[in-house]
C-alpha positions as CSV (number, residue, x, y, z in Angstrom):
1,X,0.0,-0.1,0.0
2,X,1.1,3.7,-0.6
3,X,0.8,5.7,2.3
4,X,-0.5,9.4,1.8
5,X,-1.6,12.5,3.8
6,X,-4.5,14.8,3.2
7,X,-3.0,18.4,2.9
8,X,-5.3,21.4,2.5
9,X,-2.5,23.8,0.9
10,X,-0.2,26.4,2.0
11,X,-1.9,29.2,4.1
12,X,-5.0,26.9,4.3
13,X,-3.6,24.1,6.7
14,X,-1.8,24.4,10.0
15,X,0.3,21.5,8.9
16,X,3.1,22.2,6.5
17,X,4.8,19.9,3.8
18,X,7.8,20.1,6.2
19,X,5.8,18.4,9.0
20,X,4.5,15.7,6.8
21,X,8.1,14.9,5.4
22,X,9.0,14.0,9.2
23,X,6.3,11.1,9.3
24,X,7.9,8.0,8.3
25,X,6.5,6.1,5.3
26,X,4.5,8.9,3.7
27,X,4.8,8.8,0.0
28,X,2.1,11.1,-1.4
29,X,0.1,14.2,-0.5
30,X,-3.7,14.1,-1.2
31,X,-4.6,17.5,-2.4
32,X,-7.1,19.7,-4.1
33,X,-7.8,23.3,-5.0
34,X,-10.0,24.0,-2.0
35,X,-11.1,27.4,-2.9
36,X,-12.9,26.0,-5.9
37,X,-16.7,25.4,-5.6
38,X,-18.5,22.5,-7.2
39,X,-18.8,23.2,-11.0
40,X,-16.0,25.7,-11.2
41,X,-13.2,25.4,-13.9
42,X,-9.8,24.4,-12.6
43,X,-7.0,26.3,-14.4
44,X,-4.1,24.4,-15.7
45,X,-1.7,26.9,-14.3
46,X,-3.0,26.4,-10.6
47,X,-3.1,22.6,-11.0
48,X,0.6,22.6,-12.2
49,X,1.6,24.9,-9.4
50,X,0.0,22.7,-6.8
51,X,1.7,19.6,-8.1
52,X,5.1,21.2,-8.4
53,X,4.9,22.3,-4.8
54,X,4.1,18.9,-3.6
55,X,6.8,17.2,-5.8
56,X,9.4,19.8,-4.6
57,X,9.2,18.1,-1.2
58,X,9.6,14.6,-2.7
59,X,5.9,13.6,-2.5
60,X,3.6,12.2,-5.2
61,X,0.6,14.3,-6.2
62,X,-1.3,11.2,-7.6
63,X,-4.5,11.5,-5.5
64,X,-6.9,14.5,-5.5
65,X,-9.6,14.4,-3.1
66,X,-12.7,16.8,-3.4
67,X,-13.4,17.5,-7.1
68,X,-16.9,18.1,-5.9
69,X,-19.9,17.4,-8.0
70,X,-22.3,20.1,-8.7
71,X,-25.8,19.6,-7.3
72,X,-27.3,20.1,-10.7
73,X,-25.7,16.7,-11.7
74,X,-27.0,15.0,-8.6
75,X,-30.5,16.3,-9.0
76,X,-30.5,15.6,-12.8
77,X,-31.4,19.0,-14.1
78,X,-30.9,20.0,-17.9
79,X,-27.9,22.1,-16.9
80,X,-26.0,19.0,-15.7
81,X,-24.3,18.4,-19.2
82,X,-22.5,21.8,-18.8
83,X,-21.1,20.7,-15.4
84,X,-20.2,17.3,-16.6
85,X,-18.1,19.0,-19.3
86,X,-16.3,21.1,-16.8
87,X,-15.6,18.0,-14.8
88,X,-14.3,16.1,-17.9
89,X,-12.0,19.1,-18.5
90,X,-10.6,18.9,-15.0
91,X,-10.0,15.1,-15.3
92,X,-7.9,15.7,-18.5
93,X,-5.9,18.6,-16.8
94,X,-5.1,16.6,-13.7
95,X,-4.0,13.7,-15.8
96,X,-1.2,15.9,-17.2
97,X,0.3,16.4,-13.7
98,X,0.3,12.6,-12.9
99,X,-3.0,12.4,-11.1
100,X,-4.2,8.8,-11.0
101,X,-7.2,8.8,-8.5
102,X,-10.0,11.4,-7.9
103,X,-11.9,10.9,-4.8
104,X,-15.4,12.4,-4.9
105,X,-18.8,11.8,-3.3
106,X,-22.4,11.9,-4.4
107,X,-24.1,12.9,-1.1
108,X,-27.1,15.4,-1.5
109,X,-26.6,18.7,0.1
110,X,-24.3,17.6,3.0
111,X,-20.9,16.1,3.0
112,X,-19.9,14.3,6.2
113,X,-22.3,15.1,9.2
114,X,-21.5,15.8,12.7
115,X,-23.2,17.5,15.7
116,X,-20.1,18.3,17.8
117,X,-16.5,18.9,16.3
118,X,-14.9,18.8,19.8
119,X,-16.4,16.3,21.9
120,X,-14.2,15.4,24.9
121,X,-13.1,11.9,25.3
122,X,-12.3,10.2,28.6
123,X,-8.5,10.8,28.1
124,X,-8.9,14.6,27.6
125,X,-8.5,14.6,23.8
126,X,-11.5,15.7,21.7
127,X,-13.0,14.6,18.5
128,X,-15.9,14.7,15.9
129,X,-19.0,13.4,17.5
130,X,-22.5,12.5,16.1
131,X,-25.5,12.4,18.4
132,X,-28.7,11.2,16.7
133,X,-30.9,12.9,19.0
134,X,-29.2,16.3,18.1
135,X,-30.3,16.0,14.5
136,X,-33.4,18.2,14.6
137,X,-35.9,19.0,11.9
138,X,-34.0,22.2,11.2
139,X,-30.8,21.3,9.4
140,X,-29.6,25.0,9.8
141,X,-28.9,24.3,13.4
142,X,-26.2,21.8,12.4
143,X,-24.8,24.0,9.7
144,X,-24.4,26.9,12.2
145,X,-22.5,24.4,14.5
146,X,-20.2,23.2,11.8
147,X,-19.4,26.5,10.2
148,X,-18.8,28.1,13.7
149,X,-16.6,25.3,14.8
150,X,-14.5,25.4,11.5
151,X,-13.5,29.1,12.1
152,X,-11.5,30.3,9.3
153,X,-10.7,27.0,7.7
154,X,-12.3,25.8,4.5
155,X,-14.1,22.5,4.7
156,X,-15.1,20.6,1.6
157,X,-18.9,20.1,1.3
158,X,-19.5,22.9,3.9
159,X,-19.0,25.9,1.8
160,X,-20.7,28.8,3.4
161,X,-21.9,30.5,0.3
162,X,-23.5,27.2,-0.9
163,X,-25.1,26.5,2.4
164,X,-26.5,30.1,2.7
165,X,-29.2,28.8,0.1
166,X,-29.9,25.7,2.2
167,X,-33.7,26.1,1.8
168,X,-33.3,26.4,-2.0
169,X,-31.1,23.3,-2.0
170,X,-33.7,21.3,-0.1
171,X,-36.4,22.4,-2.3
172,X,-34.3,21.4,-5.4
173,X,-33.9,17.9,-4.0
174,X,-37.5,17.3,-3.3
175,X,-38.7,14.2,-5.1
176,X,-35.1,12.9,-5.6
177,X,-35.2,9.2,-4.4
178,X,-32.6,6.6,-4.0
179,X,-33.4,5.3,-7.5
180,X,-33.2,8.6,-9.0
181,X,-30.0,9.5,-7.4
182,X,-28.6,6.2,-8.7
183,X,-29.8,7.0,-12.2
184,X,-28.2,10.5,-12.1
185,X,-25.1,9.0,-10.8
186,X,-25.0,6.5,-13.7
187,X,-25.6,9.3,-16.2
188,X,-22.6,11.1,-14.8
189,X,-20.3,8.0,-14.8
190,X,-21.4,7.0,-18.4
191,X,-20.0,10.5,-19.4
192,X,-16.8,10.5,-17.4
193,X,-15.6,6.9,-17.2
194,X,-14.6,6.6,-20.9
195,X,-12.5,9.8,-20.4
196,X,-10.9,8.3,-17.3
197,X,-10.0,5.1,-19.3
198,X,-8.5,7.2,-22.0
199,X,-6.5,9.4,-19.6
200,X,-5.7,6.7,-17.0
201,X,-7.4,8.5,-14.0
202,X,-9.4,6.4,-11.8
203,X,-12.6,7.6,-10.0
204,X,-13.2,6.6,-6.5
205,X,-16.4,7.4,-4.7
206,X,-16.4,8.0,-1.1
207,X,-19.3,6.4,1.1
208,X,-22.1,8.4,2.8
209,X,-21.0,9.7,6.3
210,X,-22.9,8.6,8.3
211,X,-24.0,5.5,6.4
212,X,-27.8,6.2,6.6
213,X,-30.3,8.9,5.3
214,X,-30.6,12.2,7.1
215,X,-33.1,15.0,6.9
216,X,-35.0,12.8,4.4
217,X,-32.2,12.9,1.9
218,X,-31.3,9.8,0.1
219,X,-27.8,8.3,0.8
220,X,-26.7,5.4,-1.6
221,X,-23.1,4.5,-1.0
222,X,-23.6,3.0,2.5
223,X,-23.5,-0.7,2.7
224,X,-22.5,-3.9,0.6
225,X,-25.8,-4.1,-1.4
226,X,-25.6,-0.5,-2.5
227,X,-22.0,-0.7,-3.3
228,X,-22.5,-3.7,-5.7
229,X,-25.3,-1.8,-7.4
230,X,-22.9,1.2,-7.7
231,X,-20.1,-0.7,-9.2
232,X,-22.5,-2.3,-11.8
233,X,-23.6,1.0,-13.0
234,X,-20.6,1.2,-15.2
235,X,-18.6,-2.0,-14.9
236,X,-15.1,-0.6,-15.4
237,X,-12.0,-0.9,-13.4
238,X,-11.9,2.9,-13.6
239,X,-15.2,3.2,-11.7
240,X,-14.1,2.4,-8.1
241,X,-14.2,3.2,-4.4
242,X,-12.7,5.3,-1.7
243,X,-13.3,2.6,1.0
244,X,-13.7,4.6,4.2
245,X,-13.8,2.5,7.3
246,X,-14.9,5.4,9.5
247,X,-18.0,6.2,7.3
248,X,-19.0,2.6,6.7
249,X,-18.1,1.6,10.2
250,X,-20.9,3.9,11.5
251,X,-23.2,1.0,10.8
252,X,-22.3,-2.1,12.8
253,X,-23.9,-4.3,10.3
254,X,-21.1,-3.5,7.6
255,X,-18.6,-6.3,7.8
256,X,-15.6,-4.1,6.7
257,X,-12.9,-6.8,6.2
258,X,-15.4,-9.0,4.4
259,X,-16.3,-6.1,2.1
260,X,-12.5,-5.4,1.4
261,X,-12.2,-9.1,0.3
262,X,-15.2,-8.7,-2.1
263,X,-14.4,-5.3,-3.5
264,X,-10.5,-5.1,-3.2
265,X,-9.9,-5.0,-7.0
266,X,-12.2,-1.8,-7.2
267,X,-10.8,-0.1,-4.1
268,X,-8.4,2.7,-5.4
269,X,-8.2,4.6,-2.3
270,X,-8.4,3.6,1.4
271,X,-9.4,5.9,4.2
272,X,-8.7,4.1,7.4
273,X,-10.0,5.5,10.6
274,X,-11.8,4.3,13.8
275,X,-15.2,5.2,15.3
276,X,-16.7,4.0,18.6
277,X,-20.4,3.3,17.9
278,X,-22.7,3.5,20.9
279,X,-25.9,1.3,21.3
280,X,-28.2,4.2,20.7
281,X,-26.5,5.0,17.3
282,X,-24.3,7.9,18.5
283,X,-20.6,7.6,17.5
284,X,-17.3,9.4,18.0
285,X,-14.0,9.2,16.4
286,X,-11.3,7.6,18.3
287,X,-7.6,6.6,17.8
288,X,-6.7,4.2,15.0
289,X,-6.0,1.6,17.6
290,X,-8.4,-1.3,17.0
291,X,-9.3,-1.8,20.7
292,X,-10.4,1.8,21.1
293,X,-13.4,1.7,18.8
294,X,-15.8,-0.4,17.0
295,X,-13.6,-0.8,13.8
296,X,-11.1,-3.7,14.0
297,X,-8.3,-1.8,12.2
298,X,-5.9,-4.9,12.4
299,X,-8.5,-7.0,10.5
300,X,-9.0,-4.3,8.0
301,X,-5.3,-3.9,7.2
302,X,-4.9,-7.7,7.1
303,X,-7.7,-7.9,4.6
304,X,-5.8,-5.3,2.4
305,X,-2.5,-7.3,3.0
306,X,-4.1,-10.7,2.0
307,X,-5.3,-9.1,-1.4
308,X,-2.0,-7.6,-2.2
309,X,-3.3,-4.2,-2.0
310,X,-0.9,-1.7,-3.7
311,X,-3.3,1.3,-4.0
312,X,-3.4,4.6,-1.9
313,X,-4.2,4.8,1.7
314,X,-4.4,7.6,4.2
315,X,-5.3,8.1,7.8
316,X,-8.6,9.8,8.0
317,X,-10.1,11.9,10.8
318,X,-8.2,12.0,14.0
319,X,-8.7,13.2,17.5
320,X,-7.3,16.6,18.5
321,X,-4.4,16.1,21.0
322,X,-2.4,18.4,23.4
323,X,-4.6,21.4,22.7
324,X,-4.0,21.5,19.0
325,X,-7.7,22.2,18.3
326,X,-7.0,25.8,18.9
327,X,-5.2,26.0,15.6
328,X,-6.0,23.0,13.4
329,X,-8.9,22.1,11.0
330,X,-11.6,20.0,12.8
331,X,-10.5,16.3,12.4
332,X,-7.3,17.0,10.8
333,X,-4.7,17.7,13.4
334,X,-1.1,16.5,13.2
335,X,-0.6,14.1,16.0
336,X,-3.3,11.6,16.0
337,X,-3.1,11.0,12.3
338,X,0.7,10.6,12.5
339,X,0.2,8.1,15.4
340,X,-2.3,6.4,13.1
341,X,0.0,6.1,10.2
342,X,2.7,4.5,12.6
343,X,0.0,2.1,13.8
344,X,-1.1,1.0,10.4
345,X,2.5,0.6,9.2
346,X,3.3,-1.5,12.2
347,X,0.5,-3.8,11.5
348,X,1.5,-4.0,7.7
349,X,5.1,-4.5,8.5
350,X,4.3,-7.3,11.0
351,X,2.2,-9.1,8.1
352,X,5.0,-8.6,5.8
353,X,7.6,-10.1,8.1
354,X,5.2,-13.1,8.8
355,X,4.8,-13.6,5.1
356,X,8.4,-13.6,4.6
357,X,8.9,-16.2,7.3
358,X,6.3,-18.4,5.7
359,X,7.9,-18.1,2.3
360,X,11.3,-19.1,3.7
361,X,9.9,-22.1,5.5
362,X,8.2,-23.1,2.3
363,X,11.5,-22.8,0.4
364,X,13.4,-24.8,3.0
365,X,10.7,-27.5,2.9
366,X,11.1,-27.9,-0.8
367,X,14.9,-28.0,-0.6
368,X,14.6,-31.0,1.8
369,X,12.3,-32.9,-0.4
């Protein structure tokens, strides 16, 4: 597997490329043009500038996360073709700087959803938290909490300009069912996947977070059955997944290692994080250590290892440690994600050593025959 780190860009991230260089095993930086809203053109000059900056520190810019899909595409409005054309143009441009994977999502209105960005854990750290009972009939209550908690940091999917028109967005999505959303996703994929095949760029859809409908909005990338349906919309190796253990792990019925075994050849990007899910459906993000939450991270990594996974992986949301929440983007501090990388690489290295021992024993046995 190829370890990466999500970076929001110079001047937009409390963590620098210099910090990331000191984390063992990180080979690539996951990036985006975070000032761009869905449907906006990405200029070649800006793309090249970002890629050059990443390469200057010895990292690969092969993964872009958050080339967001315009709502008109998700809703299926006549204007969607214009925005799909812009998306195709972006794919072509990104291919010129060596991008191999684009992570995106097809969630209506909201990206990831939480009710508290700084819920305190028993050890004194704090993390993103979802309380089911706090999801009221008025989604604007949650929007205000998220935007206030984010401070001056940009957060993909939570653009203030877009969410200022929340009532209009909900009205536009009236009547959009799961089947319609699937149909609109298929329409989008049938346009872009042939381009991806030509330019060697894989699309990797991110699951819904959390893995169930909210505010009456459909959510269609949330379990094994729906992922199978998604992959069959356009049956191409370029139509694949960002397999996020934190998002899918919010539903205890999702057997994550088993799903990795089934879908491994269509997983182009892996987000690995841990969540602790409570009996009432609430959940909080915890350390990557398997024992600390409901996701068996060791078994997740073992499933990737057994399938010879060579794709891209990154630590996802982490706790805020040692007071860093005062100056970092919610969920994207330095320390816990760096600890998560070392935990994941430790498990992977152990599996590699065991594999090497088994291979040596096999060779010795054949020599004795």
